[in-house]
N, C-alpha and C positions, 0 to 999 in steps of 0.2 A: 331929485338928482339934479344935478348939469345936467343942464343937454348934452350930447357929442357927438359931432364931429363922422357919417363914413362914410367916406371913400369908395363909388364903387368901381370893379372892373374898368368900367367904364371912364371914367373921370369925373361921375357924376355926384354930386357930393346933399345930403339929405342932413337929417339929425333925427338919430335917436334918441325918445322922450325917455326910456324905462328898460333896464338893466335886470333879469333873474336870471332865473332854470325850466327849461323847456322839455318835453319829454315827446320822442319820436317811436311812434309803432311803425317796431318794423315787422317781416312775418316770423323770421326766428326769437326777435327778447327785442323792449324797450328799451334805444340807448335815453340818454341821460344828458344832453349840454347845457352848463354854466354857463357862468357872466354870459347870455345873451339877449341883444342887444333889438329892444324893441324900438322899430322907428310907421310910425302906421301909413306914408305917405308910395313905402317899398309894399307891390302888389305879389311880388314871389320871397319868397325865401331864400336866403344870402346864408353864403357858411364860408367863413376862413379859413382860408388851406395853411397859411402859412398858424393857426393859432387851433388847425388840428397840426398839427406836426409841431409843435415844442408839447404837445402833451402825450405826443408817441404815437397819432395813426401816418402810418403811412400812405399817401395818399396820388394813386399811379392816372393816368391821364392817358386812355385808349385809341386808336385810330378812329375807331366806331360809334366816338359821342361818349362813353361810358368813363363816369369818375368810378375807379373803389376802394375805397377806404378799408386796411385793415392796422390792424392791431395785435403786435405779439407771433405774428403770421394768419391769424384770423382775417377771414373775412366779415367785416361789421359792418359792413353796407355798403353800397350802390345806388350812382347813378347814371345823368344824361346833364353834358354841358349845356 
């Protein structure tokens, strides 16, 4: 794979060294993310909100800092920003 540039929310740039599928374990069920980019120099996991919404996921940012991901009216994951 040719490296691919990633731009973070803070406008920093880094390179993705690979692409694949990642399975995230949640208390209710595993979530599979396709076309996940692998960047070795990023210490935390990043999720593209625009990619999620294109795939039918509704993303809500709550005032408390919680992020809620819903698909077809069901909460599929939550997190914090």
